[in-house]
N, C-alpha and C positions, 0 to 999 in steps of 0.2 A: 570611449564608452564600453559598458557590459554588453556582451551579446544578449543577456537575459531581456535586456529593454526592447528586443526587437523580435519579431516572429519571422521564422526561417522561410525563405523563399522556395519555390520549386518552378518557378516560371518567370522569365524575364521578357522584357519588351525592346527589340532592336528597332531603332528609330529611322536607320537608313539615312538617306541624304534629304532633308527637308526642303520645304518650299520649292518643289520641281513640278506642281501640278499642271503647268502649261507646257512643259517639255515631257512629261512622264511617259506617255507612249511613244513619242521618239526615242528617248533614252532606253525604254524596254526593248524596242526592236533592234537599236543599235548593239547593246550588249549583248542580247540574244544570238545575232548573227555573230559576234564577235566569240561567243562561246561554240557555236556551231564550227566556225572556222578553227578554234582551237583544237577542239575535239577531232574533227575530219584532218585536219593537216598531220597532227601527231600520230593519229592510226593509220594515215597513208605512209608515213615515214616509218611506223613499225611494220606495217603490210610488206612494203618495197623491201626492207632489210630481210624480212623473214623469207621473201620467196625468191629474192634475187641472190644467187650464190656468190656473184662476184663482190657482193657487198658483206659476205660473212668474214669479217675482219674485227680485231679488238675495238677500233674507232666506232665502228656502226653498231657493235654489240652495246657500248657505253651509250651511244646516242639512242638506242632503242630502250634502254632502261630509262634514260632522261626522258623520252617522250611519253613512256609510260607514268613515270612520276607526275608530269604536268596534266595529262589527262585526269589523275586522281586528284590533283591538287586544285584543279579549275571546278571539276564536279563536286569538290566538297564545299566550294565557295560560292559560285556564280549561279546556280539555280536558286538557292536560298536567298541571294542577294536580289534576283530578279522578282522573287515573290514579296520581300521586303520593299522594293522599288514600286512594285505594282499597287500593292496595299497602302502604301505612306506608312509603312512600318508595320511589324508583325511581332506576335509573340512566340518564344520557343522554350520548351521545356530548358530547365536548367542543366539536366543530364546531357541534351542534346546540343547544348551550346557549349559544354566542356568538352564533349565528344569532338565537335568541329575545330576547337582550339588544339585538341591533342593531333588530330590528323593533319591540320595545316602545319603545325610546326614540326611534325615527325616528317611530312613529306618536302618540307623546305631545307630541314637538315639533310634528307637524302640528297637532294639536288646539290647541296655543297658538296657533298663527299664524292658524288659522281662527277661533278666538274673538275675536283681535284684528281680523280682517277684519270679522265680524259686527258688532262694536262700531263700527267706521268707518262701516259701512252705516247703523246706527241713528242716529250722529252726523249724518249727512249728510241722513237722513230727518227728523229733528226740528230741528236747528240751521240746516240749508241747504236748506229745502224746495224752494225755488224753483229750485236748481241741482241738484237730487236726481236727476231725470231725465238731465240732461246729463253729471253727473258719474259715476253709478253706472250705466254702461252694462253689457249683458251682456258685450262684449268683455272690459271692465276686470274683471269678476266672473270672467270665465275667467282672466285674467292673476293676478288676486289667488289664487285657488284653486290655479293651477299653481305659483305662487311658494309657496304654503304646503306643498304636497306635496314639490317638487323642493328648495327650501331645507332642509326639514326631514331629508329623508333623504341629502342632500349633506353637510349639517354633520355628522351623526350617523356617516356614513362615515369622517370624520377620526377621530373616537373609536374607532370599531370597527378601524380599521387600527392604529391605535397598541395597542390592547388585545391584537390577534392578534400583535404582535411580542414580546409578553412570553413570558418563559419559564414554562409551567405544569408545576410538578414536585409539587405537592403542599401541602396533604392533598387527598385526592380527594373530601372531603365538602363538599358545599354546605348550610350550615344555613338552608334556606329552601325554599319551594314553588315557585320560578320562578329564573331565572338572573339577578339583579339586579347592578348595577354593583359594589357594595362586597363582596358575597359572592365574585364573579369575581376581584377584586383579592387577596383572601386566599389563592388557589390559586397565585398568581406567587412565585416565589422570586428575581425580577429586580427591579430597582428600578422603582418605579410612580410616582415624582415626577412626571414629565413627563406622564404619562397623567392624573395627578390634577388638575395645573394646567390642562392641555388641557379636561378635562372640566368644571372650574369655569368657564372661559371659554365652553365650549358651553351649559352649562345656563343662565350668566346671560344668554347671546344669544337663547335660545329659550324661556326662562321669564320671567326678570325683565324684560326689556325689552317683550316683548307685554302681560305683567301691567300695567306701569306706562302702557302705552300705553291699555289698556282703562280704567284708572282715569282717566287724563286724558280720555278721551272722554266718559265717564259724568259726570264735574265739569261738562263743558260742557253735556252733556244734561240734567243737574238744574238746572243755572242757567237754560238756555232755558226748562224746564218751569215754574219758578217764576214766569218772567215772562209766563206766559199768563193773562190775566186771569179766566178762569171756572175753577170748580173741575172742571166736566165737562170742559174742554178739557185740564186738567192731567192728569185721570186717562185720558182716551183717548190722550195723548200716551205716559204712563207706561206703559199696558198694552202698547203696541207694542213695548217691550223689556224687559218684567218676565220673560217667558220666559227670555230670553237672559241676562240679569242673575242669575237664580236659578240657572240652569247655570254660569255664571262663578264665582259663590261657590261651588257644590258642588265644581266641578273643583280650583280652586286651593286651597280648603279642605283637601279631602283631600291634595292634592300637597305643601301646605306642611307637613301634619302627619306626612307620611312622610319628605319629603327636607329641610326646613328647619328643623324643631324638633329640638334634640339628641336622639338615642334611646339613646347609649351607655350611660345609667343603666338603661334600660329591660330587662326579660327578654326573652328570646329570642321567647317567645310574644306579647308586647306588640308587639314590633317585626313580626312576621309578621302580627298582626291589624290593625296599621296600613296594611300594604302591601296587605292582602286588601282593605280599605276601599277604598283608593285603586284597585285593580284591578278592582273590583266596583261600587262604590256608585254612582260617576259614571256608568259606562254603563248601569247599572239606571234610575237617576232620569233622565236626559235625555230618554228617550221619555216617561216619564210626565209631567215638567215640561212638554213641548213639546205633549203631547197634552190634558192637563188644562187649561192655562192659555192655550192658543191655540185661538180659536173657529175660525179658519180651517180650521186642521188637523183639529179635531173634524168641521166641515162636510165637509171633503173626504173623511174616512173614511166618514162616513156615506153620502155621495154614490156612493164607489165600491162600498160594500156593497150599496146599492140596484141599481146596475148589474149587480153580480154577481149578484143574486137575479133580477132581469129576465131576465139571460141564461140562468141555469137554468131559469126557468120556460118560456121560449120553447123551450128545447131538450126540456122534458118533453112540452110540447104539439104536438110536429111529428109 
């Protein structure tokens, strides 16, 4: 149909998750507490790594970047989701909707690159231990981190610019709780073929390639670990990358369930639930994974808490 037959839209309506009036208050409190846990947990990891000198190593530097990206990712989505949930749907300006979509895609791509950088760090530490210090310098770590952020946001900018060139003229309703790619395309009355092709190239570049890189590095890591003669040595080597492997499995498992597994036969509620798992589960579990499975993080947290208690006691007895 011709776009002239439609009026341009500047505002859309997010439906959220419908038919939840009886449990709305419970769900609002539940997801609000999850959001507080995500932000607090990730900020705690960032603070511990920043102030604990024993954690000033490449692995924890990348973990700090990962936690920062997850705080930004959830802050971009969950507060607005809570508003939509509480109001049983909410209006949002189209420009704000597109902005949310851009940040969501950029930060998701950043995490993919950071996971790949972390796996390369573990590969060098286990497979090339004699060259690790020489190769994984802090200057190189900064370069990898900067590449992850800049490449993700720059790549997503191409998709974002192409999406903004579309003519949005209806319908004004997005059957979702946030502005995801597929629901936004449904608002367009112009051809979306070029955008969909470019987005396929983008998602392949920023998700598939890093994922294959992670798999490749872990194949090499497992082969190297199996060559270690003692079981104690094998367990010690594996324990250094177990937290990262668990985080990667959680992240890509939820990502694939939302964007790779065909969901056209699923109901709207099921699709929204899968998206909710992707946007909430991974950011919530990463601080838990890295704090419970990582002895250095736990020691750092205890050390920081002791310092805080000693500081408070000194102030009280002055």
